[in-house]
Steps between C-alpha positions, in 0.01 A plus 500: 500500500635836407494831683281641223235234572492587870486873425206457261327261741543753781354772276198280419437411864543861612251617235249233602535582870457870429190423291329330793636719780438854374164675546498738205353308206710683241817409687379139527440484125843643425663255742314218325646624172849473654423142606380419146819649355712292735319184395550589134871547562513161674335335199748668267795391716373141492495509116121499479480788256136454404382490860716803587383714212139390550535605865625841389237551231197357677555568868709816496379644173134424541384379841711726723437809290128419487491463878677834548264677258195336657609613846574852384173527306271357764635564848774754463829490686375595844765476767427284802444687823651255748838391365616339181485133603186290518365387835411155362864390470459212745220344294713540188798341673293199610351458151841530331651249745223252428542533125877469535459183709271341241733591213807376690324171574408461131857571385657268754266213411527536123718306263765701323521308172267231382695201368454386144439143387860392567523680832684802358349845555299627206626807318302820520315580178684750285242771434630831369346843517439475124295181552290673767452805277398285203249315720356828635467652153376177341307247706417729796438830321124502578541458880775763492274751325210422736725572802611826336137607447410402856785706648417797278133492599597473868721808467227697322249392765732611780544841339123540455433403862769739620358783288151451645636498856693823439193671351271398786754622759498852357 
């Protein structure tokens, strides 16, 4: 394991902890974006280029920005009155510990490589980014376009709802 891996992992964990610990929703969304970026960098370091770039495009480029815009359009960036950290940190710590325990149990009781017919480990399938792109633009183009329309309509709906709330407040 390299120092770069530990630095990126620390960045991801720090971003995730800040996302659940801070009270201001805009700060939480930005911290979540940092956690997403750290995960994308981890994917890229592990030579999973498609997963890394999909993380950047989908989660940072779309989901995180949509969350920030939705927060700014609907609720504003009001500052909390009693500190910057949430008072429900103990519940979050218990929940995170439980999830960590379940995941650790699953990892420790899993097999690392399934043996082939002769007892040798099977090789991982060699799928390139070009193969995934050809599949998305060929066989799976209709589901891809449906997801794009769904996300676009959700964004338009969020803007319309936010506009009606702003008008009724005035």
